[in-house]
DOVEXVO-293233 format. One record per residue (C-alpha): x, y, z; residue in one letter. Coordinates in nm, 3 decimals, decimal comma, m for minus. Example, Ala and Ser with C-alpha at 12.3 -4.5 7.8 and 13.67 -1.06 7.14 Angstrom:
<recs>
px/py/pz/doba
1,230/m0,450/0,780/a;
1,367/m0,106/0,714/s;
</recs>
This chain:
<recs>
px/py/pz/doba
16,868/17,999/1,702/m;
16,553/18,198/1,621/i;
16,572/18,572/1,690/v;
16,400/18,893/1,590/g;
16,123/18,883/1,326/e;
16,159/18,507/1,275/e;
15,988/18,447/1,612/v;
15,665/18,601/1,482/k;
15,640/18,333/1,214/d;
15,618/18,051/1,469/i;
15,264/17,940/1,560/n;
15,281/17,910/1,938/v;
14,907/17,895/2,002/k;
14,818/17,604/2,232/v;
14,552/17,378/2,077/p;
14,217/17,414/2,251/e;
14,189/17,041/2,326/d;
14,510/17,046/2,531/s;
14,356/17,256/2,807/y;
14,204/17,090/3,114/d;
13,831/17,146/3,091/t;
13,521/16,998/3,251/g;
13,487/16,771/2,949/k;
13,822/16,603/2,996/y;
13,897/16,648/3,365/m;
13,670/16,469/3,616/p;
13,505/16,705/3,864/t;
13,297/16,648/4,174/f;
12,994/16,855/4,272/s;
12,722/16,830/4,535/a;
12,376/16,979/4,506/y;
12,074/17,033/4,732/i;
11,719/17,019/4,600/i;
11,429/17,082/4,840/a;
11,071/17,032/4,722/i;
10,802/17,184/4,946/v;
10,442/17,065/4,929/r;
10,130/17,204/5,094/d;
9,870/17,003/5,289/s;
9,707/16,897/4,959/m;
10,034/16,760/4,821/g;
10,079/17,041/4,571/r;
10,433/17,165/4,503/v;
10,459/17,524/4,626/i;
10,835/17,576/4,625/n;
11,148/17,418/4,476/v;
11,478/17,530/4,625/h;
11,808/17,451/4,450/r;
12,164/17,534/4,547/q;
12,516/17,395/4,543/r;
12,642/17,219/4,853/s;
12,992/17,314/4,964/h;
13,054/17,184/5,312/s;
13,207/16,849/5,399/p;
13,301/16,866/5,766/t;
13,625/16,784/5,946/a;
13,480/16,442/6,034/n;
13,429/16,368/5,665/f;
13,784/16,471/5,576/m;
13,931/16,257/5,855/g;
13,738/15,951/5,739/l;
13,827/16,027/5,376/f;
14,204/16,047/5,427/l;
14,383/15,750/5,265/p;
14,522/15,471/5,478/l;
14,881/15,545/5,374/n;
14,853/15,899/5,515/w;
14,798/15,757/5,862/y;
15,074/15,501/5,812/g;
15,338/15,738/5,674/s;
15,266/16,024/5,914/s;
15,197/15,816/6,227/s;
14,921/16,062/6,302/n;
14,570/15,999/6,428/s;
14,252/16,194/6,369/f;
14,001/16,296/6,635/t;
13,639/16,227/6,540/l;
13,383/16,440/6,726/t;
13,023/16,323/6,748/n;
12,704/16,525/6,775/a;
12,712/16,536/7,155/t;
13,078/16,647/7,171/g;
13,231/16,305/7,242/g;
13,574/16,252/7,086/t;
13,735/15,934/6,951/y;
14,084/15,876/6,817/k;
14,082/15,729/6,467/y;
14,407/15,565/6,345/t;
14,332/15,300/6,082/p;
14,600/15,059/5,961/s;
14,645/14,703/5,839/l;
14,766/14,584/6,178/g;
14,580/14,313/6,366/q;
14,487/14,542/6,655/f;
14,422/14,859/6,455/a;
14,083/15,023/6,509/m;
13,930/15,040/6,162/n;
13,570/15,110/6,063/i;
13,369/14,789/6,094/t;
13,083/14,660/5,885/y;
12,778/14,883/5,954/p;
12,575/14,745/6,241/s;
12,569/15,027/6,494/v;
12,236/15,051/6,680/d;
12,059/14,852/6,411/g;
12,126/15,091/6,121/y;
12,143/14,882/5,802/p;
12,401/15,118/5,651/t;
12,636/15,383/5,787/y;
12,376/15,646/5,700/l;
12,145/15,768/5,975/i;
11,985/16,033/5,759/g;
11,953/16,400/5,680/i;
11,897/16,633/5,974/q;
11,729/16,972/5,943/v;
11,756/17,275/6,166/g;
11,650/17,636/6,212/s;
11,987/17,793/6,295/g;
12,309/17,862/6,106/q;
12,685/17,846/6,155/q;
12,964/18,025/5,971/t;
13,261/17,791/6,031/n;
13,102/17,495/5,856/t;
13,420/17,282/5,845/f;
13,454/17,243/6,221/n;
13,087/17,194/6,311/v;
12,980/16,869/6,479/h;
12,607/16,927/6,508/n;
12,345/17,161/6,370/l;
12,316/17,499/6,541/a;
11,946/17,449/6,621/d;
11,833/17,098/6,523/p;
11,462/17,047/6,457/i;
11,344/16,749/6,661/a;
11,163/16,449/6,516/n;
10,799/16,460/6,621/g;
10,462/16,631/6,588/s;
10,498/16,883/6,869/g;
10,543/17,257/6,839/v;
10,847/17,338/6,628/g;
10,901/16,973/6,526/q;
10,895/16,782/6,198/l;
10,817/16,414/6,147/v;
11,129/16,256/5,996/y;
11,067/16,001/5,722/g;
11,313/15,721/5,651/s;
11,611/15,820/5,435/p;
11,644/15,668/5,089/s;
11,969/15,617/4,899/v;
11,999/15,552/4,527/s;
12,039/15,180/4,467/t;
12,322/15,235/4,220/g;
12,511/15,496/4,026/v;
12,293/15,672/3,769/s;
12,447/15,794/3,444/v;
12,319/16,087/3,241/s;
12,534/16,189/2,945/g;
12,886/16,245/3,081/s;
12,763/16,269/3,441/s;
12,733/15,998/3,705/a;
12,554/16,061/4,032/y;
12,409/15,917/4,350/i;
12,163/16,077/4,590/y;
12,031/16,072/4,946/i;
11,664/16,167/4,988/m;
11,442/16,219/5,291/q;
11,096/16,367/5,350/t;
10,997/16,574/5,656/f;
10,628/16,628/5,736/t;
10,492/16,918/5,939/n;
10,223/16,816/6,190/q;
10,315/17,082/6,446/s;
10,020/17,315/6,398/g;
10,222/17,602/6,246/g;
10,471/17,681/5,971/a;
10,834/17,581/6,034/i;
11,139/17,747/5,880/s;
11,435/17,531/5,776/v;
11,768/17,713/5,739/t;
12,037/17,443/5,780/e;
12,092/17,081/5,677/l;
12,335/16,806/5,766/g;
12,409/16,441/5,692/i;
12,458/16,213/5,991/m;
12,629/15,874/5,988/v;
12,687/15,606/6,251/a;
13,046/15,488/6,282/v;
13,185/15,197/6,481/q;
13,553/15,107/6,491/t;
13,691/14,766/6,578/g;
14,006/14,558/6,574/e;
14,074/14,350/6,266/a;
14,095/14,048/6,495/s;
13,736/14,120/6,608/w;
13,849/14,207/6,956/g;
13,733/14,534/7,110/s;
13,493/14,771/6,929/t;
13,409/15,136/6,988/t;
13,080/15,306/6,903/n;
13,174/15,659/6,798/c;
12,810/15,775/6,798/g;
12,643/15,999/6,543/n;
12,889/16,193/6,327/l;
12,800/16,499/6,121/l;
12,989/16,456/5,793/v;
12,820/16,718/5,575/w;
12,668/17,055/5,666/y;
12,505/17,339/5,473/d;
12,336/17,668/5,549/v;
12,058/17,732/5,298/l;
12,093/18,038/5,077/s;
11,735/18,130/5,174/s;
11,503/17,983/5,441/p;
11,253/17,715/5,344/i;
10,909/17,752/5,500/s;
10,720/17,425/5,550/v;
10,345/17,492/5,603/p;
10,141/17,309/5,862/n;
10,017/16,984/5,711/g;
10,277/17,011/5,435/g;
10,616/16,853/5,380/s;
10,961/16,910/5,240/v;
11,157/16,645/5,051/t;
11,531/16,708/5,049/i;
11,775/16,557/4,800/y;
12,153/16,560/4,839/y;
12,295/16,472/4,497/t;
12,665/16,395/4,449/f;
12,782/16,417/4,088/t;
13,104/16,338/3,900/v;
13,170/16,506/3,563/n;
12,873/16,744/3,563/p;
</recs>
């Protein structure tokens, strides 16, 4: 038994490499990069910030299959127009699982990034943008380009990442302010036996309010990147 002064002679310092750090413990981060160009194509602003806001829809779709099986619970998905759909995946023949992506002709689950000019504080429970900017060339509108997704996982040092990118062009006749962003996906559920299917509509799975507004000049554009990184 060690008592008194003898305790001071024992080296109880924990070695530095035994602590959990970013170098040894995988971490996940999401980032937003917005590049604004004027009508001549010149870069006039680059906005960067962390993204923090997966929505309730994302979390429900992300829950593991055994959670639904062991708890016998279901999850309510809510689409952009307020429609609700019960989601209870399982390995049963008649369970309604997510089918191969083919909803409304979208080649993947991704519909794209949506931009808006409003903001919301309870970002977890949102199902649509507060004030979505419509796709078009009218007053207050932006022309939505096609979304692009990285073809594979890119590796840089100890980091691996994928990205979603989309460009929005301003042909409205005036400057437009962007203050909120979201990622929309199309989800269809169907029985494993290929019986009935249900189109759940457009689901908002990620939402962010920008730390400062982005002004897109008339004739200009903004290209937005959502980058998802492991081990930054």
